[in-house]
N, C-alpha and C positions, 0 to 999 in steps of 0.2 A: 465676852464683850457684851455690853448692853448699851442702849441708846436712851438718852433722856428725851423730854418733850421737845427740845430744840434740835434734836438729831445729833447732839454731842456724844461721841463714843467714850465709854468708860470701861476700864477693866474691873470686873467684879471679882473680889477675892473674899473667901470665907475662911476664918480661923476659928479654932475651938477655944482659944484662950479668953478668959473673962476680961471685959473692958474696965479693969480697975488697976490703978497704980502703973499704968502703961504696959501691962502684960499683953494686951491684944496688939498694941502698936509694935512691941518687940517681936511678937509672933509673925506679924506681917512683914517686918523687915527681914527676919530670918528666912521666911518662905520665899520672898522675892529675890533675896541674895542667892539662895540655893538654886532657884529657877534660872537666874541670870548667870550662874556660875561665877560669882564675884564675892569679894569679902563683904561681911555685914557692914563694915565701916563705909562702904561705897553707896549704901542706900540710906537716905535721910528723908524724914517727913518734914516738908517745908511749910505746910499749912494743914489745918484740920486735925491737930493732935487729939482733940476731944470730940470731933465730928465723925460721922459715918463716911463722909466724902473727904478724901485726903488728896493732897498733892505731894508727890514724892520726887526726889531728885536721885537719879542713879548715875554714878560716874561711869563713863565708858563710851564706846563708839555707838552713836545713836542708831546707825544702820544695823549693827550687830544686835543691839538690844531689841529693836523692832522685829528683827528676824526671829529671835528667840521667843518673843511674845507671840508672834504669828504662829510659830511652831507649837507652842503650848496651847494656844486657843483653837488651833485648827483653822484660823482665819487668814486669808491672804489679801484681804482688802483693806488692811490697816496701814 
């Protein structure tokens, strides 16, 4: 997790796929779906398809998803 100048918390994810023809976006979706243990069809980019900052929608129970993110990041304050 990283914070911007306004204190907004963001999950920073790095993928090795190149950002052309949607390859990096697909790698991001695959990585987050695997981490959340959900199907790739449950993860969608709703804004920022061509930007470094993206907004994603992950179908599922919000509390369970936040617990998984907390576990992956080692942060309990999110």
